N, C-alpha and C positions, 0 to 999 in steps of 0.2 A: 504494500500500500504506500503510495507516494506521500512524502511530507507536504504539508500545506505551504502555500506561498505566504509571504509576510503581508500583514495588513498594510495598506498604502501602496502596494505594488500597482503600477500602471501598465495596462496592456493595450496595445494598438494605439498608444498616445491618447487614450480616450477613457478607458474603463479603469477606475481606481477601486481596488479590492477593499472591502470593508470588514470581511470576516467570513468564516466557513458556515455554509448553510447545511451541507450534506456531504458525507464522504462515502463513496462507493467503490466498487471494484474496477470500474472503468472511468474514473475521474472524480475530481472534487468540485462541488458547486459552491460558488462564493456569492455573497451579496456584493454588489459593486455600484458605484456612482458613475453614471454616464455623463461625462463632462460636456458632451455635445448637447444634451437635452436637460440635464439637471435631475433626471429621474433615477430611481434605484432599480437596478435590473439584477438578474441572476446570470452568472457566467460559469459555465462548466468547463473545466480545464483538465486535459490529459497530457501529462509530461512523458515524452517518448523514452527518455533515459531510464525511467523507472519500470519499464515494461519487461516482463520475463518472457512473454510471447506476444504474438501479434493479434490475438483474439480481442483484447480490449479495444485496440485501434479499429478493428473491423466493426465491432459493435458501435463504437463512437461515430464512425463514418456512416453506418447504417441509420443510426438515430438522427444524425444531422440531415441526411437526405429525406427521411420520412417526415421529420418534424416540419419541414418547409411547406408541406402540402396539407397539414392538419388544420382544421378550423372548427373548434368546439369551445364553448365557454368554460368547460372544465379541464381544458388543456392549455397550459401557458403558451402565449403567442410567441412563435419563433421570430427573432429579430435580426440575427447576424451570425456569421461564423468566419474564423480566420486562423492563421498560424502566427505564433508569437515566440519571441526569444525571452526566456526567463532565467533566473539565477540557477535553476535546476536543469536547464537545457531547452531544446525546442519543444513547443507544446501546441496541441490543437485545442481550439476554444470555440464554444458555442454560446451565444447570448440569447436569452429569452426573457419574457416578462416575469416578474417575480410574483410568486403566489403569496397572497396575504393570509396569515393565520398560522396555526400550528398543526403539525402532523397528528394523526390519530394516535400514534404511539406516544408522542409527547404528552398529549392530553390525558391519556390513560395513566401514564407514569406520574402525572400530577394529582391523580386521585379522581379523575373524571368518571362519573357513573352515568349511564344512559338507559333510557326506558326502551321497551319493545317498540313503541311507536316511533321513537327517534331512530332506532336501528333500521326500521323498515324504510324510513325516508332516505337515509344514507344509502341503503340498498337500491332504492329506485334511482337515485342520482347516479350511482356507479353503473347500474345496468344501462342507463341511457348512454353513458360514455362508451361502454363496451359494445352496445348495439351499433353505435356510430363507427367504431373501429372495425368491428367484425363484418360490417356490411360494405366496407370499402372494397375496391377491386384493384389488386388482390386484398384480402382481409388482413388486418394487422392484429397480431396476438401480442399482448403486453408481456406475458411470461413472468412478471415479478410484481404483481399487485399485492402490496403488503401495507400494514398500518404506517410504516415509515415513509411510504411513497404516496400517501394520500394526505392532503392538507385540507383542514376545515377552517374557514374564516369565522369570525365572531358573528357574522350575519347568516351563517349556515351554508355558504357556498363551498361545494366540494371541488377540489382540483387534484389531478394526478400529476406528480412533479418529475418522475423519473421514467424515461422511455429508453434507457440504455440497453434493455434486454429484448426489445421488440423484434418480432420475426414476422415474415409474410409467407405463410405456407399456402399451398394451393387451396382453392375454395373448398370448404367442407372436408378437407383431408388432413390427417396428421402429417408431420414431416419426420419420418424415421431417420435415425442416424444424425440428427442435428446436435448442436452443442447443448450440453446440460447447463441450463441457466435458470436461476430462481433462488428462492429463500426457503430453507428447510422448515417444514411445518405448513407452508403455504403452497408448496409445489404439489400438483396432482401427480399420482403415481406414474402416468405415462411420460411426464417430464423427465423422470429419472432414466428413461430410455431415449431421451432426446427427441421425443415425438409430441411436441407441444401442438395444440390446436385450439380453436376458440373456446371449446368446453373447458380447457385447462384454466382459463381466466375465471370461469364461473366457480371452479373449485377454490381458487385463490380468494375470490370474493367471499365464499362461504367461510374460509379460514379467517379472513379479516373481520367479518361480522362476529364470529365466535370469539375472537380476541376482545372485541369491544364488550361483549356480554360477560365474559369470564375473567378478563384481565390476565389470561394465560395464553401462551403460545399453543396452537393446536397440537404441536408435537409433544406437549407436556400432559395432554389428556389421554386417557386409556383408549385402546383400540381393540376392535373385534373383527378379525378377518380383514384387516387393512382399513376398515371403516372407523372413523372417530366416534367413540361412544360418549356423547356429550350431554345426553338427556338429564342425567343426575346433577350436572353442573350448572344448569340454567333453569329459570322459572319463566317459561314462555307459554303462550297459547298453543294448543295442540296443532292447529293449522300451520302456524309459523314454524313450529318445531319440525313438522313434516317437510315443509318447504326448504328449510335450512339443511335438513338431512339429505334431501335430494341434490342440493348443490354440492354436497360433500361425498357423493357416491364415488367409490374408488374406481369403478368401471365407467369409461366415457359414455357408453351407450345407455347407462342408467341415469345420467344427469339430464337436465333440461336440454332440448335440442338447440337452443340459442338464447342469447340475452333477452331477446324480445319475448320468447316463450316463457322464460323465468319471470319477466316483468308482468306478463299477463296472469300467470299463476299466483303471483303475490297480490295483485290488485283484485282478482276475480276467482278466489279459491272455490267458491260455491259452484262456479260454472266449469272451471278447469278440471276438477277432479271427478266430474260426472262421467260415467262410462258412455253416455249418449253424446258426449261433446263432439262436434262435427269436424271442422277442418282447421288447418294452420292459418289459412287466410282469414278466417273469422277471428282468430286470436289477434292477428295483425291489425285488423280493422278495429277491434275493441281497444287495443292499446293506443292507436292513433286518436281515438275519441277522447282519451284522457290527457292529451297534450295541452299545455297551457302556454301563454305568451312568455318568451324568455325575459328574464328580469332586466337585461340591458338593452332590449330592443327599443328603437325609436319609431317603429312602425305604428301607425294609428289605425285602429279597426273599430268601427261601430256596426253592430249587426243586431237587427230585430228580426221578427218573423217574416216581415214583408220587404225589408230593405237592408242593403249592405253597402257600406262605404269604406274603402281601403285607401290609405295614403302612405306611400313609401318615399321618404325624403332622400335627397342625393346621398350616395354612399361614399363619394370621394375616391381618391386614388387608393387602391388596395392591392396587396401583393397577389390576391387571387387571380387578377387578370392583367397584371403588368406585362407579362410575356405576350399576351394577345395584343396589347397596345403597342408594344415595340414592333411586332410583326406588321401591324397596320401602318405605322409610321414608316417602316422600312419599305413596304409595298409602294406607298404613295411617293416616297422620296426617290425610289428607283424609277418609278414611272415618270416623275417630273424630269429627272436627269435624261431619260431616254427621249422624251418629247423635246426637251431643250436641244439635245444633240441633233435630233432629226431636223429641227428647224434651222439650227446653225449650219448644218451641212447641206441645207437645201434639198433634203430628201423629197422625192415627188409626193404631191398631195395625197394620192391614193394610199401610199405607204403610211403617211402620217395619220390618216383617218383610221387605220387599223388599231390605233391606240385608244380610240373612243370607248369601246366596250370595257377595256381595262380601267379607264378613268371612271366609268360608271360603277364598276366593282369597288374601286378604291374609295370613291365618295360614299358608297353605301356602307362600307366597313367603317369609315371614319365617323359617320353619323351614329352607327350602332355603338361604337366605342365611347363616343361622347355621351350618348344616352345612358350607357352602362355606368359610367363614372359619375356623371353630373346630372343625370335625368331625375325629374320629379314625376312619380307615377301615381295616378289616381284611378281607382276603379269604382264605379257605381252600378249597382244592380238592384232593380226592383221587380215587382211582379210582372212587368211588361217589357221593359227595355234594359239593356246593359250598355255601358260606355266606358272604354278604357282610354285614358289620356296620358301620354308621355310627353313631358315638356323639358326642353333643354335650351338654355340661353334665349328664352322667349319664343322659341319655335315649338309648335304643338303638332303632335301626331295623334289622330283619333281613330279608334276602332270601335264600332258599335253594331248593335243588332238587337234581335228579339230574344228575350230571356228564355223562352221555351226552346230555342235552338241550342242553348248551352247544355252540354252533356255532363261534364264533370271537370274537376281540377285534379291534376296529378303532377308529379315531378318527372321531368324529362332531361336528358343530357343535352346541354347546349353546345358544348365543345369539349375537347380533351386538352388538358394542360399537364405536361410532364407525366404522360401515361396515366393520368387520373381524370375521370370524367367530372366536369363541372355542371351541376344541375341548375335548372331554372323552374319556375312555376309555369305550368302550361294549362291554359283555360281552353278547353275544347268546345267548339261550336260547329257541329256538323263537320264539313270538310275543312274548316278553318281551325287554326290553333294560334292563340294569342299567348306570347311568351313574355315574361317579365321577372324581376327579382333575382337576377343572376348573382349579384354580389351580397345578397343576404346570407346570414349564417345558416348552417344546416338545420338547427333547431327552429329558426324563424320560418324557413321554407316548409318544414313539416307541419308546424302550427298553422300556417296560412292555408296550406292545402286541406288540412282538416276543417278549418272554418269555412272555406269556400265549398267544399264537398257537402258539409252538413247543411249549409244554406240552400244549395241547389236541390238537395234531396227534399227539403221542406217545400220548395216551390213545386 
C-alpha cells in the first residue's frame, strides 16, 4: 500500500491536496482544493513506483474510462484525469466531484443505529444505482459494494464513491477466469472464482444492509451450507427478512434476476410472491410507476387529469454531448474550407453546387446542436391538442397535432457516444416521433417518460 502524499502537495499546478479521504488497493483518494475554481474536489492518485504488479494500473485505467460516461446523481461526477510527477514518482490521477457526508461504515462505527424503514430506503436508492449500471450496454458490475464505499449525506443522499473494481462482463453472463476483486464478507461466492456478474452486486448489497442492521461484518455471522444465517441477529418483519435472505443466496440462480426485480419485490411483496404473478415486464412497469422527480432536477411539470405542461430549461454545455458538438463544428469548418477553396480556385459552378446538400446537413446539425445545449423546451397536452415548442436564441420550432394521435412516450437512442448509447425522450404520434430531453439525466428521463405515459393512458 502506497504512502500518502503530504498535505499541501500541488498536482497539475492546480489541485492542492488537503488530506486523505480513502485509501484502497488501487490508489489513495484525497480531498483537494481546485485553485482554478475554488471548489473542493476528490483526487484519486496511483503512484507507479509502489506497484508490485500491473493489475492496479489496469483497474485504474478501466475506472477512468468508464467513469467519463456515467451520469447518475448517486455517482460522483467525473471531472478530469492526468499524469503527474510526485515526490514518490510518476502517478496517475483522476479528479471527481467530492461526495458530501460520511460512509456507512463510519456512521456505524460512531454508534449509528437505523430502523427497518431507513434500511429499506437505502436499499431502494442503491438498487436504483445498480439498475442504472447493470442496464448499460455493456453492463457495469461494481464488484466491491461495501459500507466503506457508500457515502450518506446528512440530507439522506446516497453516493457510491469507489469504482476501482468495476468490470463489464457480457450481458447476463458471468465472466469466468476474471480477476478476484472484492471485500471478504461482501463478495458473492462466484466472485471467488473470478466470475462476477450483476447478481454479485445484489449479494454485496445484501451484505451491506446486514452490516447496517447488525453492526457486524457478514463474515462474522454463522453460516449454513454457505448461506449466512442471520435471522437470530436481526429483528425484522418476516417479509423483509425473506427479501434480504434472497439477496444473500449463495447460488446466483436463487437470487433476484436483476436490481429492478429486487426493487419490485421490496416495494410490492404482496404481488411479487404470489404464484399467479405474471411477467417480468409487469414488474418493470410497476417499478416505473413508483419513480419520482429527482431532487436536483430543474424540470417543471404540472399535470392534472385533463392537462399536462412540461418545461425543460436550457441544459448548457455538458460533457454528455461535447464530442457531438466538436464533430458538428469540424463538419461545418471543413465544408467552409472546401467551399472557400472551390471559389478561390474558380472551380466550375456545377462542381460548387455539389456542396449545397452538405451545407444543408451541416446547418441542420448545427441547429440541432444549439437546440440541445441552449434550447428551451415546452410541451403542452390537453384532451384535444398537443404542442411541442423548442426555442433557441429567439427562434421557435413547433410540432403539434391531435392528442388522440399520441400513442405513448418511451426512451429511444438518439446517438452513440464512445460506444455508449445516449437516450432521449420520444413522444410517438402515429408515424411521427417527437424527440427531446437528450441532455437530461437518466433518472429525469425515466421520471418524465413515466409521467407522460401515465397521462396518455388516462386520456
